[in-house]
C-alpha positions as CSV (number, residue, x, y, z in Angstrom):
1,M,91.1,88.7,121.4
2,S,92.4,89.9,117.7
3,G,95.6,92.0,116.8
4,F,98.0,92.5,114.3
5,V,102.0,92.0,115.6
6,V,105.2,92.5,113.9
7,L,108.6,91.6,114.5
8,E,111.7,93.5,112.5
9,G,115.4,94.1,112.7
10,I,118.3,93.5,110.9
11,D,119.6,90.1,109.5
12,G,120.5,87.9,112.2
13,C,118.5,89.1,114.7
14,G,116.5,86.1,115.5
15,K,113.7,87.6,114.4
16,S,111.9,84.7,112.3
17,S,112.9,81.9,115.4
18,V,110.8,84.6,117.5
19,T,108.0,85.3,114.9
20,R,107.7,81.4,114.7
21,L,107.9,80.5,118.2
22,V,105.5,83.7,119.2
23,A,102.6,82.3,116.6
24,K,102.8,78.7,118.3
25,R,102.6,80.0,121.9
26,L,99.7,81.9,120.9
27,G,97.6,79.0,119.7
28,T,94.8,78.0,116.9
29,K,93.8,81.6,116.9
30,A,97.4,82.9,115.5
31,V,98.2,83.0,111.8
32,L,102.4,83.5,110.8
33,T,102.8,85.7,107.5
34,R,106.0,86.6,106.4
35,E,107.4,89.1,103.7
36,P,108.3,88.5,101.0
37,T,104.9,86.4,100.8
38,D,104.4,82.7,99.0
39,S,102.7,85.0,96.1
40,W,103.5,85.5,92.7
41,I,105.0,89.1,93.9
42,G,106.6,88.0,96.9
43,R,108.5,85.3,94.4
44,A,109.0,88.3,92.0
45,V,110.5,90.2,94.9
46,R,113.0,87.2,95.8
47,R,114.0,86.9,92.0
48,G,115.2,90.5,92.1
49,D,117.6,89.2,95.0
50,K,119.1,87.1,92.4
51,H,119.2,89.2,89.5
52,K,120.8,93.0,89.3
53,V,117.4,95.1,89.1
54,S,117.2,98.9,89.8
55,P,116.8,100.1,93.3
56,Y,113.1,101.5,92.4
57,T,112.2,98.3,90.4
58,D,113.6,96.4,94.2
59,A,111.3,99.1,95.9
60,L,107.9,99.0,94.3
61,L,108.0,95.2,94.3
62,F,108.5,94.9,97.8
63,M,104.9,97.7,98.0
64,A,103.4,95.5,95.8
65,D,103.7,92.7,97.4
66,R,102.9,94.2,100.4
67,A,99.4,95.8,99.5
68,Q,98.7,92.2,98.3
69,H,99.5,91.1,101.3
70,T,97.5,93.9,103.7
71,E,94.5,92.9,102.1
72,E,95.2,90.0,103.6
73,I,96.0,90.4,106.6
74,S,92.9,92.5,107.1
75,R,90.3,89.2,106.3
76,L,92.2,87.7,109.2
77,L,91.8,90.5,111.4
78,V,87.9,90.2,110.3
79,R,87.9,86.4,111.2
80,R,89.3,88.0,114.8
81,K,92.7,85.9,114.0
82,T,96.0,87.4,115.2
83,V,98.5,87.9,112.9
84,V,102.2,87.4,113.8
85,C,104.2,89.2,110.6
86,D,107.7,88.4,110.0
87,R,108.8,91.5,108.3
88,Y,106.4,94.4,107.5
89,Y,106.3,98.4,106.2
90,H,109.8,98.9,108.4
91,S,111.8,96.7,106.5
92,T,111.3,98.5,103.6
93,V,111.7,101.2,104.7
94,A,114.7,100.5,106.7
95,Y,116.5,98.5,103.8
96,Q,115.3,100.3,100.6
97,T,116.3,103.8,101.8
98,A,119.9,101.8,102.6
99,Y,119.4,100.7,98.8
100,L,118.3,103.8,97.1
101,D,121.0,106.2,98.9
102,D,123.5,106.8,95.8
103,V,120.7,107.1,93.6
104,F,117.5,108.7,94.9
105,E,117.3,112.5,95.0
106,G,115.9,113.8,98.2
107,D,114.7,112.2,101.4
108,A,114.0,108.2,100.3
109,F,113.6,107.5,103.8
110,R,110.7,109.9,104.1
111,W,109.3,109.0,100.6
112,L,109.5,104.8,101.3
113,L,107.7,105.9,104.8
114,D,104.7,107.9,103.4
115,T,104.2,106.0,100.3
116,N,104.0,102.4,103.1
117,L,101.7,104.3,105.2
118,K,99.2,104.6,102.8
119,I,99.2,101.1,102.0
120,S,99.6,99.5,105.1
121,I,98.0,99.1,108.2
122,H,99.2,100.1,111.4
123,P,100.5,97.3,113.7
124,D,98.9,97.2,117.2
125,L,102.4,96.1,118.2
126,T,106.2,96.4,116.4
127,V,108.7,95.1,117.7
128,F,112.4,96.0,116.8
129,L,115.2,93.1,117.9
130,V,118.2,95.5,118.4
131,I,120.9,93.5,118.1
132,P,124.6,95.0,116.4
133,P,125.5,94.8,112.7
134,E,128.6,92.6,113.5
135,L,126.9,90.3,115.7
136,G,124.0,89.9,113.2
137,L,126.6,89.2,109.9
138,K,128.1,86.4,112.6
139,R,124.8,84.7,113.5
140,I,124.0,84.3,109.5
141,K,127.7,83.2,108.3
142,G,126.7,79.6,107.8
143,R,124.0,80.5,105.9
144,S,124.8,79.1,102.2
145,K,124.3,82.5,100.0
146,L,124.6,85.9,101.4
147,S,122.2,88.2,100.0
148,R,122.9,91.5,98.4
149,F,121.6,93.3,101.9
150,E,123.9,91.0,104.2
151,R,127.4,93.1,104.2
152,L,128.5,94.9,106.7
153,A,128.5,98.6,106.0
154,F,125.2,98.1,104.4
155,L,123.4,96.7,107.9
156,R,124.8,99.7,109.7
157,E,122.5,101.9,107.6
158,V,120.0,99.7,107.6
159,H,120.4,99.7,111.6
160,K,120.3,103.5,111.8
161,N,117.5,103.5,110.0
162,Y,115.1,101.2,111.8
163,L,116.3,104.0,115.1
164,R,115.5,106.5,112.8
165,L,111.8,104.9,112.9
166,A,111.2,104.0,116.6
167,Q,112.1,107.7,117.1
168,L,109.3,108.9,115.3
169,D,106.9,106.1,116.0
170,P,106.4,105.6,119.8
171,T,104.2,102.4,119.0
172,I,107.7,100.8,118.6
173,V,109.4,98.9,121.1
174,K,112.5,98.1,121.1
175,L,113.8,94.8,122.9
176,D,117.5,93.2,123.1
177,G,117.9,90.8,120.3
178,T,121.4,89.4,121.5
179,K,118.9,87.7,124.4
180,D,118.9,84.1,124.2
181,L,115.6,82.9,122.4
182,E,113.3,82.1,125.2
183,S,114.0,85.5,127.2
184,V,113.0,87.2,123.6
185,V,110.3,85.2,123.3
186,G,108.8,85.4,126.6
187,E,109.1,89.6,126.3
188,V,107.4,89.6,123.1
189,L,104.4,87.6,125.1
190,K,104.3,89.7,127.5
191,L,104.4,92.6,125.5
192,I,100.9,91.0,123.8
193,K,99.5,90.2,127.0
194,E,99.6,93.6,128.4
195,R,98.3,95.6,125.5
196,K,95.4,92.4,125.5
197,I,96.5,91.5,121.9
């Protein structure tokens, strides 16, 4: 079996921990990927977090990284691998819509979604780990430095954008991210098995 599984959610939802454990439990057929990637474009995305860049530049860097990453994912799927991805286009839509809010004329959400759908593969399963933004910030408060995205008002907007995505795409499954790690991992593995991924 092969397929493409994406884990999504706001900062502090447990997504990275769940993704790592799911890939490990799936065994040697699974490949763990993440965004931003470790490519030179992904490194440029991370540099944008340290320097003040235009919200448009930021969004386009994320999309350039995704276009390259999508080619890698396609190659893995051809090799019959199960790709488990920590963030994908949903993150760009949710986060960059909030980031572009003050400068974009029109519906940034629709622009980002339409553009990303043109350069992305539709996952076989997208899991959105839902937690209150207040809990997300509480979970990450021990990090040495918070990113420009890790502010309560901003994460509330991101959370709303994720919910909007889930309303538009019935293939997105919402799971309670406030549960313990093992429970969430078990639920994701169950979904993968049910969909024969």
